[in-house]
HTML snippet that shows the backbone in 3Dmol.js (N, CA, C, O; Angstrom):
<script src="https://3Dmol.org/build/3Dmol-min.js"></script>
<div id="view" style="width:600px;height:400px;position:relative"></div>
<script>
const pdb = `
ATOM      1  N   LYS A   1    -147.998 100.331   0.529  1.00  0.00           N
ATOM      2  CA  LYS A   1    -146.901 101.546   0.450  1.00  0.00           C
ATOM      3  C   LYS A   1    -145.789 100.926   0.660  1.00  0.00           C
ATOM      4  O   LYS A   1    -145.778  99.755   1.039  1.00  0.00           O
ATOM      5  N   PRO A   2    -144.499 101.749   0.404  1.00  0.00           N
ATOM      6  CA  PRO A   2    -143.508 101.287   1.028  1.00  0.00           C
ATOM      7  C   PRO A   2    -142.956 101.702   2.206  1.00  0.00           C
ATOM      8  O   PRO A   2    -142.834 102.927   2.213  1.00  0.00           O
ATOM      9  N   LEU A   3    -142.468 101.024   3.482  1.00  0.00           N
ATOM     10  CA  LEU A   3    -142.094 102.302   4.338  1.00  0.00           C
ATOM     11  C   LEU A   3    -141.042 102.827   3.678  1.00  0.00           C
ATOM     12  O   LEU A   3    -141.482 102.407   2.608  1.00  0.00           O
ATOM     13  N   PHE A   4    -140.098 103.341   3.375  1.00  0.00           N
ATOM     14  CA  PHE A   4    -139.645 104.263   2.972  1.00  0.00           C
ATOM     15  C   PHE A   4    -139.064 103.889   1.296  1.00  0.00           C
ATOM     16  O   PHE A   4    -138.968 102.794   0.740  1.00  0.00           O
ATOM     17  N   THR A   5    -138.741 105.270   0.796  1.00  0.00           N
ATOM     18  CA  THR A   5    -138.197 105.018  -0.626  1.00  0.00           C
ATOM     19  C   THR A   5    -137.043 106.022  -0.671  1.00  0.00           C
ATOM     20  O   THR A   5    -137.010 107.150  -0.177  1.00  0.00           O
ATOM     21  N   LEU A   6    -135.928 105.249  -1.499  1.00  0.00           N
ATOM     22  CA  LEU A   6    -134.891 105.792  -1.928  1.00  0.00           C
ATOM     23  C   LEU A   6    -135.042 107.013  -2.495  1.00  0.00           C
ATOM     24  O   LEU A   6    -136.165 107.102  -2.989  1.00  0.00           O
ATOM     25  N   PRO A   7    -134.102 108.426  -2.697  1.00  0.00           N
ATOM     26  CA  PRO A   7    -133.971 109.240  -3.727  1.00  0.00           C
ATOM     27  C   PRO A   7    -133.382 108.689  -5.221  1.00  0.00           C
ATOM     28  O   PRO A   7    -132.297 108.122  -5.096  1.00  0.00           O
ATOM     29  N   SER A   8    -133.802 108.740  -6.352  1.00  0.00           N
ATOM     30  CA  SER A   8    -133.921 108.306  -7.709  1.00  0.00           C
ATOM     31  C   SER A   8    -132.179 107.968  -7.922  1.00  0.00           C
ATOM     32  O   SER A   8    -131.788 107.124  -8.728  1.00  0.00           O
ATOM     33  N   ILE A   9    -131.336 108.709  -7.133  1.00  0.00           N
ATOM     34  CA  ILE A   9    -129.632 108.707  -7.185  1.00  0.00           C
ATOM     35  C   ILE A   9    -129.405 106.727  -6.453  1.00  0.00           C
ATOM     36  O   ILE A   9    -128.420 105.991  -6.429  1.00  0.00           O
ATOM     37  N   PHE A  10    -130.103 106.633  -6.224  1.00  0.00           N
ATOM     38  CA  PHE A  10    -129.964 105.510  -5.520  1.00  0.00           C
ATOM     39  C   PHE A  10    -131.274 104.198  -5.989  1.00  0.00           C
ATOM     40  O   PHE A  10    -132.368 103.888  -5.518  1.00  0.00           O
ATOM     41  N   THR A  11    -130.600 103.809  -6.919  1.00  0.00           N
ATOM     42  CA  THR A  11    -131.342 102.902  -7.785  1.00  0.00           C
ATOM     43  C   THR A  11    -130.382 101.297  -8.048  1.00  0.00           C
ATOM     44  O   THR A  11    -129.157 101.207  -7.958  1.00  0.00           O
ATOM     45  N   PRO A  12    -131.181 100.349  -8.326  1.00  0.00           N
ATOM     46  CA  PRO A  12    -130.247  98.539  -8.389  1.00  0.00           C
ATOM     47  C   PRO A  12    -129.802  99.344  -9.591  1.00  0.00           C
ATOM     48  O   PRO A  12    -128.572  99.331  -9.619  1.00  0.00           O
ATOM     49  N   SER A  13    -130.251  99.959 -10.477  1.00  0.00           N
ATOM     50  CA  SER A  13    -129.143  99.738 -12.353  1.00  0.00           C
ATOM     51  C   SER A  13    -128.037 100.907 -11.614  1.00  0.00           C
ATOM     52  O   SER A  13    -127.024 100.934 -12.314  1.00  0.00           O
ATOM     53  N   ASP A  14    -127.962 101.508 -10.878  1.00  0.00           N
ATOM     54  CA  ASP A  14    -126.546 102.062 -10.558  1.00  0.00           C
ATOM     55  C   ASP A  14    -125.858 101.679  -9.704  1.00  0.00           C
ATOM     56  O   ASP A  14    -126.172 101.638  -8.514  1.00  0.00           O
ATOM     57  N   ALA A  15    -124.533 101.247 -10.311  1.00  0.00           N
ATOM     58  CA  ALA A  15    -123.846 100.205  -9.798  1.00  0.00           C
ATOM     59  C   ALA A  15    -122.380 100.881  -8.559  1.00  0.00           C
ATOM     60  O   ALA A  15    -121.690 100.289  -7.729  1.00  0.00           O
ATOM     61  N   ARG A  16    -122.440 102.476  -9.047  1.00  0.00           N
ATOM     62  CA  ARG A  16    -121.370 103.491  -8.249  1.00  0.00           C
ATOM     63  C   ARG A  16    -121.654 103.068  -6.938  1.00  0.00           C
ATOM     64  O   ARG A  16    -122.701 102.890  -6.316  1.00  0.00           O
ATOM     65  N   PRO A  17    -120.475 102.954  -6.679  1.00  0.00           N
ATOM     66  CA  PRO A  17    -120.091 102.974  -5.051  1.00  0.00           C
ATOM     67  C   PRO A  17    -120.461 103.808  -4.441  1.00  0.00           C
ATOM     68  O   PRO A  17    -120.226 104.876  -5.006  1.00  0.00           O
ATOM     69  N   VAL A  18    -121.297 104.002  -2.874  1.00  0.00           N
ATOM     70  CA  VAL A  18    -121.822 104.979  -1.879  1.00  0.00           C
ATOM     71  C   VAL A  18    -120.929 105.131  -0.659  1.00  0.00           C
ATOM     72  O   VAL A  18    -120.919 104.363   0.303  1.00  0.00           O
ATOM     73  N   VAL A  19    -120.066 106.384  -0.841  1.00  0.00           N
ATOM     74  CA  VAL A  19    -119.054 106.542   0.291  1.00  0.00           C
ATOM     75  C   VAL A  19    -119.915 107.470   1.199  1.00  0.00           C
ATOM     76  O   VAL A  19    -120.357 108.563   0.844  1.00  0.00           O
ATOM     77  N   LEU A  20    -120.189 106.584   3.065  1.00  0.00           N
ATOM     78  CA  LEU A  20    -121.088 107.027   3.655  1.00  0.00           C
ATOM     79  C   LEU A  20    -120.107 108.071   4.613  1.00  0.00           C
ATOM     80  O   LEU A  20    -119.013 107.509   4.652  1.00  0.00           O
ATOM     81  N   PHE A  21    -120.063 108.831   5.081  1.00  0.00           N
ATOM     82  CA  PHE A  21    -119.572 109.585   5.504  1.00  0.00           C
ATOM     83  C   PHE A  21    -120.215 110.231   6.829  1.00  0.00           C
ATOM     84  O   PHE A  21    -121.333 109.879   7.205  1.00  0.00           O
ATOM     85  N   ASP A  22    -119.376 111.297   7.592  1.00  0.00           N
ATOM     86  CA  ASP A  22    -119.791 111.865   9.320  1.00  0.00           C
ATOM     87  C   ASP A  22    -120.238 113.302   8.465  1.00  0.00           C
ATOM     88  O   ASP A  22    -119.438 114.080   7.944  1.00  0.00           O
ATOM     89  N   GLY A  23    -122.167 113.469   8.470  1.00  0.00           N
ATOM     90  CA  GLY A  23    -122.262 115.006   8.152  1.00  0.00           C
ATOM     91  C   GLY A  23    -122.237 115.851   8.841  1.00  0.00           C
ATOM     92  O   GLY A  23    -122.462 117.032   8.573  1.00  0.00           O
ATOM     93  N   LYS A  24    -121.841 115.185  10.271  1.00  0.00           N
ATOM     94  CA  LYS A  24    -121.638 116.669  11.043  1.00  0.00           C
ATOM     95  C   LYS A  24    -120.125 116.778  11.389  1.00  0.00           C
ATOM     96  O   LYS A  24    -119.705 117.491  12.300  1.00  0.00           O
ATOM     97  N   CYS A  25    -119.324 115.995  10.568  1.00  0.00           N
ATOM     98  CA  CYS A  25    -117.692 116.285  10.804  1.00  0.00           C
ATOM     99  C   CYS A  25    -117.058 117.588   9.971  1.00  0.00           C
ATOM    100  O   CYS A  25    -116.750 117.186   8.848  1.00  0.00           O
ATOM    101  N   ASN A  26    -116.873 118.457  10.067  1.00  0.00           N
ATOM    102  CA  ASN A  26    -116.817 119.372   9.189  1.00  0.00           C
ATOM    103  C   ASN A  26    -115.428 119.545   7.937  1.00  0.00           C
ATOM    104  O   ASN A  26    -115.306 120.245   6.932  1.00  0.00           O
ATOM    105  N   LEU A  27    -114.491 118.470   8.650  1.00  0.00           N
ATOM    106  CA  LEU A  27    -113.055 117.729   8.074  1.00  0.00           C
ATOM    107  C   LEU A  27    -113.594 116.962   6.977  1.00  0.00           C
ATOM    108  O   LEU A  27    -113.232 117.001   5.801  1.00  0.00           O
ATOM    109  N   CYS A  28    -114.801 116.030   7.670  1.00  0.00           N
ATOM    110  CA  CYS A  28    -115.384 114.975   6.534  1.00  0.00           C
ATOM    111  C   CYS A  28    -116.120 115.753   5.192  1.00  0.00           C
ATOM    112  O   CYS A  28    -115.879 115.439   4.027  1.00  0.00           O
ATOM    113  N   ASN A  29    -116.887 116.628   5.529  1.00  0.00           N
ATOM    114  CA  ASN A  29    -117.793 117.421   4.678  1.00  0.00           C
ATOM    115  C   ASN A  29    -116.593 117.953   3.803  1.00  0.00           C
ATOM    116  O   ASN A  29    -116.716 117.392   2.714  1.00  0.00           O
ATOM    117  N   ALA A  30    -115.557 118.727   3.780  1.00  0.00           N
ATOM    118  CA  ALA A  30    -114.459 119.035   3.257  1.00  0.00           C
ATOM    119  C   ALA A  30    -113.808 118.205   2.193  1.00  0.00           C
ATOM    120  O   ALA A  30    -113.404 118.532   1.077  1.00  0.00           O
ATOM    121  N   GLY A  31    -113.805 117.183   2.739  1.00  0.00           N
ATOM    122  CA  GLY A  31    -112.871 115.727   2.375  1.00  0.00           C
ATOM    123  C   GLY A  31    -114.014 115.384   0.833  1.00  0.00           C
ATOM    124  O   GLY A  31    -113.683 115.408  -0.353  1.00  0.00           O
ATOM    125  N   VAL A  32    -115.170 115.131   1.345  1.00  0.00           N
ATOM    126  CA  VAL A  32    -116.217 114.842   0.382  1.00  0.00           C
ATOM    127  C   VAL A  32    -116.422 115.770  -0.853  1.00  0.00           C
ATOM    128  O   VAL A  32    -116.863 115.405  -1.943  1.00  0.00           O
ATOM    129  N   GLN A  33    -116.095 116.827  -0.563  1.00  0.00           N
ATOM    130  CA  GLN A  33    -116.663 117.627  -1.417  1.00  0.00           C
ATOM    131  C   GLN A  33    -115.065 118.013  -2.572  1.00  0.00           C
ATOM    132  O   GLN A  33    -115.120 118.485  -3.708  1.00  0.00           O
ATOM    133  N   LEU A  34    -114.019 117.692  -1.937  1.00  0.00           N
ATOM    134  CA  LEU A  34    -112.357 117.303  -2.143  1.00  0.00           C
ATOM    135  C   LEU A  34    -112.651 116.228  -3.095  1.00  0.00           C
ATOM    136  O   LEU A  34    -112.417 116.568  -4.255  1.00  0.00           O
ATOM    137  N   VAL A  35    -113.138 114.909  -2.943  1.00  0.00           N
ATOM    138  CA  VAL A  35    -113.471 113.840  -3.660  1.00  0.00           C
ATOM    139  C   VAL A  35    -114.216 114.127  -4.736  1.00  0.00           C
ATOM    140  O   VAL A  35    -113.698 113.835  -5.814  1.00  0.00           O
ATOM    141  N   LEU A  36    -115.502 114.716  -4.763  1.00  0.00           N
ATOM    142  CA  LEU A  36    -116.566 115.229  -5.450  1.00  0.00           C
ATOM    143  C   LEU A  36    -115.933 116.004  -6.529  1.00  0.00           C
ATOM    144  O   LEU A  36    -116.356 115.652  -7.630  1.00  0.00           O
ATOM    145  N   ASP A  37    -114.927 117.083  -6.580  1.00  0.00           N
ATOM    146  CA  ASP A  37    -114.279 117.812  -7.107  1.00  0.00           C
ATOM    147  C   ASP A  37    -113.707 116.839  -8.431  1.00  0.00           C
ATOM    148  O   ASP A  37    -114.063 116.579  -9.580  1.00  0.00           O
ATOM    149  N   MET A  38    -112.528 116.465  -7.443  1.00  0.00           N
ATOM    150  CA  MET A  38    -111.984 114.714  -8.420  1.00  0.00           C
ATOM    151  C   MET A  38    -112.130 113.668  -9.144  1.00  0.00           C
ATOM    152  O   MET A  38    -111.517 112.888  -9.872  1.00  0.00           O
ATOM    153  N   ASP A  39    -113.467 113.975  -8.573  1.00  0.00           N
ATOM    154  CA  ASP A  39    -114.134 112.509  -9.636  1.00  0.00           C
ATOM    155  C   ASP A  39    -114.117 112.444 -10.853  1.00  0.00           C
ATOM    156  O   ASP A  39    -115.240 112.315 -11.341  1.00  0.00           O
ATOM    157  N   ARG A  40    -113.169 112.487 -11.663  1.00  0.00           N
ATOM    158  CA  ARG A  40    -113.281 112.415 -12.851  1.00  0.00           C
ATOM    159  C   ARG A  40    -112.876 111.254 -13.646  1.00  0.00           C
ATOM    160  O   ARG A  40    -112.695 111.567 -14.823  1.00  0.00           O
ATOM    161  N   ALA A  41    -112.671 109.999 -13.388  1.00  0.00           N
ATOM    162  CA  ALA A  41    -111.926 109.136 -13.963  1.00  0.00           C
ATOM    163  C   ALA A  41    -112.743 108.370 -14.781  1.00  0.00           C
ATOM    164  O   ALA A  41    -112.294 107.352 -15.307  1.00  0.00           O
ATOM    165  N   SER A  42    -114.132 108.810 -14.993  1.00  0.00           N
ATOM    166  CA  SER A  42    -114.568 108.170 -16.240  1.00  0.00           C
ATOM    167  C   SER A  42    -115.457 109.372 -16.817  1.00  0.00           C
ATOM    168  O   SER A  42    -115.571 110.449 -16.233  1.00  0.00           O
ATOM    169  N   ASP A  43    -116.100 109.043 -18.091  1.00  0.00           N
ATOM    170  CA  ASP A  43    -117.155 110.356 -18.881  1.00  0.00           C
ATOM    171  C   ASP A  43    -118.472 110.264 -18.343  1.00  0.00           C
ATOM    172  O   ASP A  43    -119.291 111.095 -18.735  1.00  0.00           O
ATOM    173  N   ASP A  44    -118.831 109.382 -17.499  1.00  0.00           N
ATOM    174  CA  ASP A  44    -119.930 109.854 -17.130  1.00  0.00           C
ATOM    175  C   ASP A  44    -120.393 111.174 -16.115  1.00  0.00           C
ATOM    176  O   ASP A  44    -120.074 111.281 -14.931  1.00  0.00           O
ATOM    177  N   PRO A  45    -120.946 111.817 -16.636  1.00  0.00           N
ATOM    178  CA  PRO A  45    -121.371 113.432 -15.960  1.00  0.00           C
ATOM    179  C   PRO A  45    -121.175 113.337 -14.404  1.00  0.00           C
ATOM    180  O   PRO A  45    -120.508 114.047 -13.652  1.00  0.00           O
ATOM    181  N   ARG A  46    -122.078 112.080 -14.117  1.00  0.00           N
ATOM    182  CA  ARG A  46    -122.102 112.307 -12.757  1.00  0.00           C
ATOM    183  C   ARG A  46    -120.993 111.759 -11.865  1.00  0.00           C
ATOM    184  O   ARG A  46    -121.116 111.933 -10.653  1.00  0.00           O
ATOM    185  N   GLY A  47    -119.966 111.140 -12.315  1.00  0.00           N
ATOM    186  CA  GLY A  47    -119.207 111.066 -11.623  1.00  0.00           C
ATOM    187  C   GLY A  47    -118.764 109.265 -11.510  1.00  0.00           C
ATOM    188  O   GLY A  47    -119.275 108.446 -12.275  1.00  0.00           O
ATOM    189  N   ASN A  48    -117.746 108.872 -10.429  1.00  0.00           N
ATOM    190  CA  ASN A  48    -117.833 107.431 -10.144  1.00  0.00           C
ATOM    191  C   ASN A  48    -118.503 107.467  -8.910  1.00  0.00           C
ATOM    192  O   ASN A  48    -118.927 106.346  -8.632  1.00  0.00           O
ATOM    193  N   LEU A  49    -118.799 108.428  -7.949  1.00  0.00           N
ATOM    194  CA  LEU A  49    -119.032 108.101  -6.400  1.00  0.00           C
ATOM    195  C   LEU A  49    -120.073 108.618  -6.221  1.00  0.00           C
ATOM    196  O   LEU A  49    -120.398 109.600  -6.888  1.00  0.00           O
ATOM    197  N   ARG A  50    -121.019 107.995  -5.094  1.00  0.00           N
ATOM    198  CA  ARG A  50    -122.222 108.563  -4.634  1.00  0.00           C
ATOM    199  C   ARG A  50    -121.733 108.973  -3.056  1.00  0.00           C
ATOM    200  O   ARG A  50    -120.713 108.461  -2.594  1.00  0.00           O
ATOM    201  N   VAL A  51    -122.343 109.700  -2.462  1.00  0.00           N
ATOM    202  CA  VAL A  51    -122.008 110.129  -1.052  1.00  0.00           C
ATOM    203  C   VAL A  51    -123.445 110.034  -0.753  1.00  0.00           C
ATOM    204  O   VAL A  51    -124.342 110.033  -1.596  1.00  0.00           O
ATOM    205  N   ALA A  52    -123.610 109.938   0.771  1.00  0.00           N
ATOM    206  CA  ALA A  52    -124.432 109.771   1.781  1.00  0.00           C
ATOM    207  C   ALA A  52    -123.888 110.415   2.997  1.00  0.00           C
ATOM    208  O   ALA A  52    -122.848 109.967   3.480  1.00  0.00           O
ATOM    209  N   ALA A  53    -124.422 111.306   3.476  1.00  0.00           N
ATOM    210  CA  ALA A  53    -124.339 111.725   5.363  1.00  0.00           C
ATOM    211  C   ALA A  53    -124.629 110.628   5.736  1.00  0.00           C
ATOM    212  O   ALA A  53    -125.567 110.171   5.082  1.00  0.00           O
ATOM    213  N   LEU A  54    -124.089 109.677   6.846  1.00  0.00           N
ATOM    214  CA  LEU A  54    -124.439 108.574   8.170  1.00  0.00           C
ATOM    215  C   LEU A  54    -125.771 109.361   8.285  1.00  0.00           C
ATOM    216  O   LEU A  54    -126.730 108.800   7.757  1.00  0.00           O
ATOM    217  N   GLN A  55    -125.988 110.465   8.833  1.00  0.00           N
ATOM    218  CA  GLN A  55    -127.263 110.764   9.672  1.00  0.00           C
ATOM    219  C   GLN A  55    -128.138 111.451   8.920  1.00  0.00           C
ATOM    220  O   GLN A  55    -129.037 112.042   9.518  1.00  0.00           O
ATOM    221  N   SER A  56    -128.066 111.536   7.294  1.00  0.00           N
ATOM    222  CA  SER A  56    -129.404 111.359   6.360  1.00  0.00           C
ATOM    223  C   SER A  56    -129.929 110.160   6.124  1.00  0.00           C
ATOM    224  O   SER A  56    -129.328 109.109   6.346  1.00  0.00           O
ATOM    225  N   ARG A  57    -131.313 110.260   5.564  1.00  0.00           N
ATOM    226  CA  ARG A  57    -132.248 109.091   5.248  1.00  0.00           C
ATOM    227  C   ARG A  57    -131.389 108.233   4.482  1.00  0.00           C
ATOM    228  O   ARG A  57    -131.199 107.051   4.768  1.00  0.00           O
ATOM    229  N   VAL A  58    -131.043 108.629   3.833  1.00  0.00           N
ATOM    230  CA  VAL A  58    -130.583 107.597   2.839  1.00  0.00           C
ATOM    231  C   VAL A  58    -129.501 107.035   3.789  1.00  0.00           C
ATOM    232  O   VAL A  58    -129.686 105.826   3.930  1.00  0.00           O
ATOM    233  N   GLY A  59    -128.373 107.510   4.534  1.00  0.00           N
ATOM    234  CA  GLY A  59    -127.189 106.834   4.831  1.00  0.00           C
ATOM    235  C   GLY A  59    -127.688 106.041   5.727  1.00  0.00           C
ATOM    236  O   GLY A  59    -127.094 104.974   5.878  1.00  0.00           O
ATOM    237  N   LYS A  60    -129.031 106.337   6.666  1.00  0.00           N
ATOM    238  CA  LYS A  60    -129.438 105.581   7.682  1.00  0.00           C
ATOM    239  C   LYS A  60    -129.850 104.178   7.341  1.00  0.00           C
ATOM    240  O   LYS A  60    -129.544 103.190   8.008  1.00  0.00           O
ATOM    241  N   VAL A  61    -130.675 104.175   6.090  1.00  0.00           N
ATOM    242  CA  VAL A  61    -131.528 102.967   5.488  1.00  0.00           C
ATOM    243  C   VAL A  61    -130.231 101.791   4.697  1.00  0.00           C
ATOM    244  O   VAL A  61    -130.224 100.564   4.793  1.00  0.00           O
ATOM    245  N   LEU A  62    -129.137 102.758   3.872  1.00  0.00           N
ATOM    246  CA  LEU A  62    -127.595 102.021   3.764  1.00  0.00           C
ATOM    247  C   LEU A  62    -126.680 101.376   4.912  1.00  0.00           C
ATOM    248  O   LEU A  62    -126.057 100.314   4.882  1.00  0.00           O
ATOM    249  N   LEU A  63    -126.775 102.257   5.853  1.00  0.00           N
ATOM    250  CA  LEU A  63    -126.051 101.443   6.902  1.00  0.00           C
ATOM    251  C   LEU A  63    -127.006 100.270   7.559  1.00  0.00           C
ATOM    252  O   LEU A  63    -126.567  99.168   7.885  1.00  0.00           O
ATOM    253  N   ALA A  64    -128.275 100.646   7.690  1.00  0.00           N
ATOM    254  CA  ALA A  64    -129.006  99.534   8.011  1.00  0.00           C
ATOM    255  C   ALA A  64    -128.890  97.981   7.149  1.00  0.00           C
ATOM    256  O   ALA A  64    -128.863  96.885   7.709  1.00  0.00           O
ATOM    257  N   ARG A  65    -128.852  98.135   6.180  1.00  0.00           N
ATOM    258  CA  ARG A  65    -128.627  97.047   5.223  1.00  0.00           C
ATOM    259  C   ARG A  65    -127.304  96.384   5.012  1.00  0.00           C
ATOM    260  O   ARG A  65    -127.215  95.498   4.161  1.00  0.00           O
ATOM    261  N   LEU A  66    -126.066  96.818   5.864  1.00  0.00           N
ATOM    262  CA  LEU A  66    -124.831  96.150   6.071  1.00  0.00           C
ATOM    263  C   LEU A  66    -125.108  94.810   6.847  1.00  0.00           C
ATOM    264  O   LEU A  66    -126.108  94.571   7.524  1.00  0.00           O
ATOM    265  N   PRO A  67    -123.863  93.850   6.585  1.00  0.00           N
ATOM    266  CA  PRO A  67    -124.251  92.991   7.943  1.00  0.00           C
ATOM    267  C   PRO A  67    -123.399  93.723   9.261  1.00  0.00           C
ATOM    268  O   PRO A  67    -122.410  94.453   9.319  1.00  0.00           O
ATOM    269  N   GLU A  68    -124.447  93.046  10.410  1.00  0.00           N
ATOM    270  CA  GLU A  68    -124.112  93.712  11.657  1.00  0.00           C
ATOM    271  C   GLU A  68    -122.551  93.914  11.634  1.00  0.00           C
ATOM    272  O   GLU A  68    -122.275  95.106  11.498  1.00  0.00           O
ATOM    273  N   LYS A  69    -121.649  93.241  11.710  1.00  0.00           N
ATOM    274  CA  LYS A  69    -120.351  93.686  11.509  1.00  0.00           C
ATOM    275  C   LYS A  69    -119.573  94.356  10.914  1.00  0.00           C
ATOM    276  O   LYS A  69    -118.535  94.848  11.357  1.00  0.00           O
ATOM    277  N   GLN A  70    -120.136  94.458   9.550  1.00  0.00           N
ATOM    278  CA  GLN A  70    -119.907  95.796   9.092  1.00  0.00           C
ATOM    279  C   GLN A  70    -120.094  96.972   9.541  1.00  0.00           C
ATOM    280  O   GLN A  70    -119.268  97.854   9.774  1.00  0.00           O
ATOM    281  N   ARG A  71    -121.356  96.962   9.672  1.00  0.00           N
ATOM    282  CA  ARG A  71    -122.208  98.029  10.608  1.00  0.00           C
ATOM    283  C   ARG A  71    -121.412  98.458  11.903  1.00  0.00           C
ATOM    284  O   ARG A  71    -121.142  99.656  11.999  1.00  0.00           O
ATOM    285  N   GLU A  72    -120.994  97.570  12.945  1.00  0.00           N
ATOM    286  CA  GLU A  72    -120.347  97.941  13.873  1.00  0.00           C
ATOM    287  C   GLU A  72    -119.218  98.576  13.531  1.00  0.00           C
ATOM    288  O   GLU A  72    -118.902  99.504  14.275  1.00  0.00           O
ATOM    289  N   THR A  73    -118.285  98.269  12.316  1.00  0.00           N
ATOM    290  CA  THR A  73    -117.037  98.258  12.202  1.00  0.00           C
ATOM    291  C   THR A  73    -117.560 100.102  11.398  1.00  0.00           C
ATOM    292  O   THR A  73    -116.649 100.868  11.084  1.00  0.00           O
ATOM    293  N   VAL A  74    -118.345 100.322  11.288  1.00  0.00           N
ATOM    294  CA  VAL A  74    -118.174 101.594  10.262  1.00  0.00           C
ATOM    295  C   VAL A  74    -118.530 102.615  11.454  1.00  0.00           C
ATOM    296  O   VAL A  74    -118.125 103.776  11.401  1.00  0.00           O
ATOM    297  N   LEU A  75    -119.243 102.180  12.447  1.00  0.00           N
ATOM    298  CA  LEU A  75    -119.786 103.194  13.444  1.00  0.00           C
ATOM    299  C   LEU A  75    -118.573 103.104  14.288  1.00  0.00           C
ATOM    300  O   LEU A  75    -118.380 104.213  14.786  1.00  0.00           O
ATOM    301  N   SER A  76    -117.946 102.507  14.548  1.00  0.00           N
ATOM    302  CA  SER A  76    -116.636 102.403  15.786  1.00  0.00           C
ATOM    303  C   SER A  76    -115.471 103.533  14.268  1.00  0.00           C
ATOM    304  O   SER A  76    -114.773 104.308  14.921  1.00  0.00           O
ATOM    305  N   LEU A  77    -115.353 103.617  13.628  1.00  0.00           N
ATOM    306  CA  LEU A  77    -114.650 104.626  12.754  1.00  0.00           C
ATOM    307  C   LEU A  77    -114.750 105.477  12.950  1.00  0.00           C
ATOM    308  O   LEU A  77    -113.731 106.165  13.005  1.00  0.00           O
ATOM    309  N   GLY A  78    -116.246 106.173  13.242  1.00  0.00           N
ATOM    310  CA  GLY A  78    -116.802 107.251  13.118  1.00  0.00           C
ATOM    311  C   GLY A  78    -117.157 107.821  14.685  1.00  0.00           C
ATOM    312  O   GLY A  78    -117.600 108.957  14.856  1.00  0.00           O
ATOM    313  N   GLY A  79    -116.935 107.000  15.656  1.00  0.00           N
ATOM    314  CA  GLY A  79    -117.034 107.265  17.231  1.00  0.00           C
ATOM    315  C   GLY A  79    -118.507 106.785  17.809  1.00  0.00           C
ATOM    316  O   GLY A  79    -119.077 107.164  18.832  1.00  0.00           O
ATOM    317  N   GLY A  80    -118.906 105.894  16.888  1.00  0.00           N
ATOM    318  CA  GLY A  80    -120.156 104.766  17.541  1.00  0.00           C
ATOM    319  C   GLY A  80    -120.946 105.294  17.452  1.00  0.00           C
ATOM    320  O   GLY A  80    -121.127 105.590  16.271  1.00  0.00           O
ATOM    321  N   ASP A  81    -122.236 105.964  18.594  1.00  0.00           N
ATOM    322  CA  ASP A  81    -123.092 106.197  18.415  1.00  0.00           C
ATOM    323  C   ASP A  81    -123.829 107.538  18.544  1.00  0.00           C
ATOM    324  O   ASP A  81    -124.998 107.915  18.620  1.00  0.00           O
ATOM    325  N   GLN A  82    -122.227 108.248  18.530  1.00  0.00           N
ATOM    326  CA  GLN A  82    -122.533 109.736  18.178  1.00  0.00           C
ATOM    327  C   GLN A  82    -122.877 110.224  16.752  1.00  0.00           C
ATOM    328  O   GLN A  82    -123.470 111.259  16.446  1.00  0.00           O
ATOM    329  N   LEU A  83    -122.317 109.141  15.842  1.00  0.00           N
ATOM    330  CA  LEU A  83    -123.173 109.552  14.298  1.00  0.00           C
ATOM    331  C   LEU A  83    -124.713 109.581  14.445  1.00  0.00           C
ATOM    332  O   LEU A  83    -125.460 110.557  14.377  1.00  0.00           O
ATOM    333  N   ILE A  84    -124.998 108.330  14.654  1.00  0.00           N
ATOM    334  CA  ILE A  84    -126.762 108.417  14.022  1.00  0.00           C
ATOM    335  C   ILE A  84    -127.275 108.910  15.581  1.00  0.00           C
ATOM    336  O   ILE A  84    -128.466 109.140  15.795  1.00  0.00           O
TER     337      ILE A  84
END
`;
const viewer = $3Dmol.createViewer("view");
viewer.addModel(pdb, "pdb");
viewer.setStyle({}, {cartoon: {color: "spectrum"}});
viewer.zoomTo();
viewer.render();
</script>
């Protein structure tokens, strides 16, 4: 049995980009809602983007899959260790 499973929204066949955001930040949450409301560039009813809070299980898994340098950059943009 695998150590973790990703929700079905995050499958290899789904090539839509994932936006990682600080789930503790009210401004970030409002921004994500705005982006999702405006995400109408294609006919796909799911929109063009997927989102995951950095603090969520999915966000942590995706963040861990980034190369170390990119992970450090992402964490430094949001205040470092406070995110996770």
